C-alpha positions as CSV (number, residue, x, y, z in Angstrom):
1,M,-73.7,86.0,-87.0
2,S,-70.2,86.2,-85.8
3,G,-71.3,84.6,-82.5
4,S,-72.7,81.6,-84.3
5,N,-69.6,81.3,-86.4
6,S,-67.5,81.2,-83.2
7,D,-69.8,78.5,-81.8
8,S,-69.4,76.4,-84.9
9,D,-65.6,76.8,-84.8
10,S,-65.4,75.6,-81.2
11,L,-67.8,72.7,-82.1
12,S,-65.5,71.7,-85.0
13,L,-62.5,72.0,-82.8
14,S,-64.0,69.8,-80.1
15,M,-65.0,67.3,-82.7
16,D,-61.5,67.3,-84.1
17,C,-60.1,66.7,-80.7
18,Q,-62.4,63.7,-80.2
19,S,-61.4,62.1,-83.4
20,T,-57.6,62.5,-83.2
21,S,-55.0,61.4,-80.7
22,S,-53.8,63.4,-77.7
23,D,-52.4,66.1,-80.0
24,C,-55.3,68.3,-79.0
25,F,-54.1,68.3,-75.5
26,S,-50.4,69.1,-76.2
27,D,-50.8,72.7,-75.1
28,T,-52.7,71.9,-71.9
29,N,-51.1,71.4,-68.5
30,E,-50.5,67.7,-68.1
31,E,-51.7,67.7,-64.5
32,T,-55.3,68.7,-65.6
33,I,-55.7,65.7,-67.8
34,A,-57.6,62.8,-66.3
35,R,-55.6,59.6,-66.4
36,P,-58.0,56.8,-65.5
37,Y,-55.5,53.9,-65.4
38,L,-52.9,55.7,-63.4
39,F,-53.0,53.3,-60.4
40,E,-53.5,50.1,-62.3
41,P,-50.6,47.6,-62.5
42,D,-48.5,47.7,-65.6
43,A,-49.1,45.0,-68.1
44,S,-45.4,44.4,-68.2
45,D,-45.5,43.1,-64.6
46,S,-47.1,39.9,-65.8
47,E,-45.0,39.7,-68.9
48,N,-41.7,39.6,-67.0
49,G,-41.8,35.9,-66.4
50,D,-43.9,36.4,-63.2
51,Q,-46.5,33.8,-63.8
52,S,-49.0,33.6,-61.0
53,C,-49.8,30.2,-59.7
54,S,-53.4,30.4,-60.9
55,S,-52.3,30.9,-64.5
56,R,-51.0,27.3,-64.7
57,L,-54.2,25.6,-63.6
58,Q,-53.9,23.1,-66.5
59,E,-50.9,21.5,-64.9
60,E,-52.7,18.7,-63.0
61,D,-49.4,16.9,-62.5
62,R,-48.5,19.5,-59.9
63,L,-50.7,17.5,-57.5
64,V,-48.6,14.3,-57.8
65,S,-45.0,15.7,-58.0
66,T,-43.0,18.6,-56.8
67,Y,-41.1,19.2,-60.1
68,W,-42.4,22.8,-59.9
69,C,-40.5,23.5,-56.6
70,S,-37.2,25.3,-56.9
71,C,-36.5,25.7,-53.2
72,D,-36.6,21.9,-52.3
73,T,-39.0,22.7,-49.4
74,C,-42.4,22.6,-51.0
75,E,-44.8,19.7,-50.8
76,T,-47.8,18.9,-53.0
77,Q,-51.0,20.6,-51.8
78,P,-54.7,19.7,-52.2
79,T,-55.3,22.0,-55.2
80,I,-53.2,22.8,-58.3
81,E,-53.4,26.5,-57.4
82,E,-51.8,25.9,-54.0
83,C,-48.9,23.9,-55.5
84,C,-46.8,27.0,-55.8
85,C,-43.2,27.6,-55.0
86,C,-41.8,30.8,-53.5
87,H,-39.6,31.3,-56.6
88,E,-42.8,31.5,-58.7
89,Q,-44.0,34.8,-57.2
90,A,-42.2,38.1,-58.0
91,A,-42.9,39.7,-54.6
92,V,-41.5,36.8,-52.7
93,R,-38.4,36.6,-55.0
94,E,-37.8,40.3,-54.3
95,K,-38.0,39.7,-50.6
96,M,-35.4,36.9,-50.9
97,E,-33.1,39.1,-53.0
98,E,-33.2,41.8,-50.2
99,H,-31.0,39.4,-48.0
100,E,-27.3,39.9,-48.6
101,D,-26.7,36.1,-48.7
102,Q,-28.2,34.0,-51.5
103,I,-31.0,31.9,-50.0
104,S,-32.8,29.1,-51.7
105,C,-36.1,29.5,-49.9
106,I,-38.0,32.4,-48.3
107,T,-38.3,30.2,-45.2
108,D,-34.5,30.6,-44.8
109,H,-34.8,34.4,-44.7
110,P,-34.1,35.5,-41.1
111,G,-37.1,37.9,-41.3
112,F,-39.5,35.0,-41.9
113,E,-38.9,33.6,-38.5
114,Q,-39.3,37.0,-36.8
115,V,-42.4,38.1,-38.8
116,C,-44.3,34.9,-39.4
117,L,-43.3,32.4,-36.7
118,S,-42.6,34.5,-33.6
119,V,-45.5,33.9,-31.2
120,Y,-45.0,37.4,-29.7
121,A,-45.1,39.1,-33.1
122,L,-48.2,37.1,-34.1
123,Q,-50.0,38.0,-30.8
124,T,-49.4,41.6,-31.4
125,A,-50.5,41.4,-35.1
126,Y,-53.6,39.5,-34.1
127,Y,-54.6,42.2,-31.5
128,H,-54.1,44.8,-34.2
129,Y,-56.2,42.9,-36.6
130,R,-59.0,42.5,-34.0
131,Q,-58.9,46.2,-33.2
132,E,-58.9,47.2,-36.9
133,Y,-61.6,44.9,-38.1
134,G,-63.5,44.0,-34.9
135,R,-64.0,40.3,-35.8
136,G,-64.7,37.8,-33.2
137,E,-61.9,36.0,-31.3
138,I,-60.5,32.8,-32.8
139,Q,-60.6,30.3,-30.0
140,D,-58.2,27.6,-31.3
141,I,-54.7,29.1,-30.5
142,H,-53.0,27.3,-33.4
143,K,-55.7,28.3,-35.9
144,K,-55.3,31.9,-34.6
145,Y,-51.5,31.8,-35.1
146,R,-51.8,30.2,-38.6
147,Y,-54.3,32.8,-39.7
148,T,-52.2,35.7,-38.4
149,A,-48.9,34.2,-39.8
150,Y,-50.4,34.0,-43.3
151,R,-51.6,37.6,-43.0
152,Q,-48.1,38.6,-41.7
153,F,-46.4,36.9,-44.6
154,V,-48.6,38.6,-47.2
155,R,-48.1,42.0,-45.5
156,W,-44.3,41.3,-45.4
157,C,-44.0,40.5,-49.1
158,W,-46.9,42.4,-50.8
159,Q,-47.4,45.2,-48.2
160,F,-51.0,45.9,-49.0
161,L,-53.3,44.0,-51.4
162,G,-56.6,45.7,-50.9
163,R,-60.0,44.5,-49.8
164,K,-61.0,41.1,-51.0
165,V,-57.8,40.7,-52.9
166,R,-56.0,37.5,-52.1
167,V,-52.8,35.7,-53.2
168,V,-51.8,32.1,-53.1
169,I,-49.2,31.6,-50.4
170,P,-46.4,29.3,-51.5
171,S,-46.4,25.7,-50.4
172,C,-43.1,26.1,-48.5
173,I,-44.6,28.9,-46.4
174,V,-47.8,27.0,-45.7
175,N,-45.9,23.9,-44.7
176,K,-43.6,25.8,-42.3
177,I,-46.5,27.6,-40.6
178,R,-48.6,24.4,-40.4
179,G,-45.5,22.7,-38.9
180,R,-45.2,25.3,-36.2
181,F,-48.9,25.6,-35.5
182,P,-50.4,22.2,-36.4
183,S,-54.1,21.2,-36.6
184,P,-55.9,18.0,-37.6
185,E,-57.8,20.0,-40.3
186,Y,-56.8,22.9,-42.7
187,A,-58.9,25.2,-44.9
188,G,-56.5,25.9,-47.7
189,F,-56.8,28.8,-50.2
190,K,-60.2,30.3,-50.8
191,Y,-61.3,33.0,-53.1
192,P,-63.1,36.0,-51.3
193,Q,-66.9,36.2,-51.3
194,L,-67.4,39.2,-53.6
195,D,-71.1,39.6,-52.8
196,K,-70.7,40.8,-49.2
């Protein structure tokens, strides 16, 4: 009988722990508690005035004017989402603030030229990409450099995004890279194919 009483006590204790807050775990070692959202971004990141370019899709007038540009380097792009200034993205602003002098555009940062426009840096980064992912060679040299320059810019500002995670590259960056490595046709921003 005492064994069944002990079982009912533990059952009621476990039921109490399920129905209350984390008070039941106050005596346990904090390292043993599962924290399922530990590596998720904080909600405050998006509340600090860092509006992603995609959150303003209703602003169709972005396609006809550059009122949204704070660096005076951007140009309108084919889609609303791509009409984005370097000042509108927190990761890019942080990179600009790393420089000791105040700069008005990320393209003025001395690291931009070295990381994203240097042919030698782009060749090396492209070879690394090919070794890592084994994708086929891009034949058009300018297309290869543009692709690698966009990847380099994202790596420089965001470090690592993860598989199939993409960000919109600011218009000023796109224009500068396209100016250095021109082509008669451009692809623009595309969402990843999630079914592959």
